[in-house]
Residue, then its C-alpha position, 0 to 999 in steps of 0.5 A: m157375747g153373742g153365743p155360738s152364732y155370733d162368737r165374738d165380743v161386744y166392742s167396748s167404747t171408751s170415749s164420749s162418741g158412744f162407739s169404739s175405735s174398732s167400729n170407726n175403723a171398720m166403718s170408715s168412709k170407702g168413696y163408694l157404694h158396695d155392690d152387695l148393698n146396692p138396691k138397684g134391681k135387688v129383691l130381698k127374700t127371707d123364709v124367716k117368721s120375724p124379719v127385723t129391719i133396721v133403717f139407720d139415718e147415716t148423714g151428719s152426727m146419725d153416723a154413730f149409730p151404725k157403728i154403735f150397733l157394730d159394737k153392740a150387735p152380738m149382744f143385740h143377737g143374742q139376747i133375742e136368741q137366749q131370752g126367746y124374744l123371737k124364735d125364728f128371726a133374720l136381720s136386714f140393715c139398710a142405711i139412707g141419706d138424702a137422694r135429693n142431694n146428689e149422694y152416691a149412696p143415699l140408699q144400701v140394703g143388706d140381705f137378711e142373715k143371722g150370726i157373725k154374717l152381720d159383721d160383714i154387712l155392717k162393715k160394707i155400709e158406706l157412711e157418706g154422711n152428707g145430707g142436705g141441712q133442710q131437716k129431711e132425708t129420703y126415709e120414704l125411699a127406704a119405705y118404698y123399697y121394703l114394701n114393694h121389693c122385699e119378700m117375706p111369705n112366711a113372716d108372723m111378726p115382722f119388724l121395721f125400725f127407723i133410726g133418725d132425727e128428721g122428717f121425710y118428704s112428702k113425694i118420691p119423684k119418678s127420676i129417683l126411683k129410676e136412677y136408684l132403684g131401676e124401676k122402669d114403669c113408675e109414676e110419682q109416689d105419695s110418701k104416706k100412702i107408702f108408709a100406710e101400706l108399709n104398716k100393713k106388710f110389716q103388721n103395724n110394727v113399724f117404730l121410730f127411734h127418735r134422736s133430738y136434732g138439737q133444735p127444739s122448733v125442729d124436733r117439734e116439726v119432725v115429730a108431728q110429721w112422723k106422728e101423721i103416719l105412725p101411732p104416738e107409741h111407736l115414736i120411742h125418743m132417746k136420750d143417749d145414743k148408746s141406749i138403742v139396742d136396749l130400747m129396740l130389744g125392749v120393744i121386741a120383747m113387749v110386742s112379741n109378748a115375750r116380756n112386759l116393761d117390768a120383766y124387760t126391765a129385769d133383764m136389763k139389770n141382769r146383763g148389767q145396765n146401770t140404773q141411769r140407762i135402766a131408768a131412761v129406757s123404761n121411761a122411753l118405752t112407757p107409752l108403748s107399754n101402757t097402750m099395750s096393756l089395754v089388750k092381753v095381746n093372746d086372746l082379745p080382739t082389738l079395742t073399740g069405740k070409747d074403749r080405745k084410746e086414740g093411737t092404739t094399733r095393737n091388734k091380735k096376731 
């Protein structure tokens, strides 16, 4: 259960797909971009201290993740509240495809909300599911949007999570910015610069939850590209699609300093996760945990020089 602000049961999946029939039916393709999720001319605003943005790649087999999240959204939301991982938070869901593949819904942006209202937003996501088969999707377009069209003046611990299995394009052409965002006076954008500024805006709390593409050579190329813009411990590797909520909760719990990895592992056990899931999640989060242990987050400055390990970005908040 998600508590009084998200009062419905978690939908149960009994199939190998990882998601329930309820979510599958609720998120079946509608054939259009919902007006409420159209980013063209839209500016997101939130006054909460911890805005949490979740960007789903909805192409191909990746369309399972929005459905899995709809199943488990009350648990995700409820654990943040009940365990005190964050005190003042709201969630924004974003779905991306490939804007270079003539899609009608390559970027879908939901308002920041809490509680049962999030169900309505998730159910409006259009799972167009095309992509272009080139091992790239337009993640950089979502990054540009949240960098330039998202206002969060009170944020002191924001998060932005990408969930995907592919790389991003190195540039955003003017034509795409005009067509999908309605930008008037714009120039071609460099994706690495966008991600660098996005990291600053989200206070180094940008993460990729990486799902294997199924081809080792592609996985190596994808991971290498994301490591050019994110610290290696911010690339969280998933072995099981259904672990995504546990992994995101773990990152939030540790980065917020509400739990260390051992304490979060105990939380998973207390909410009934099996030993196999607990072990897989703990293993995936260990690189982040090891990096964070270099600094006592509450009162030490960032390590420098020979004491800093490569890739460390945990700064004093």
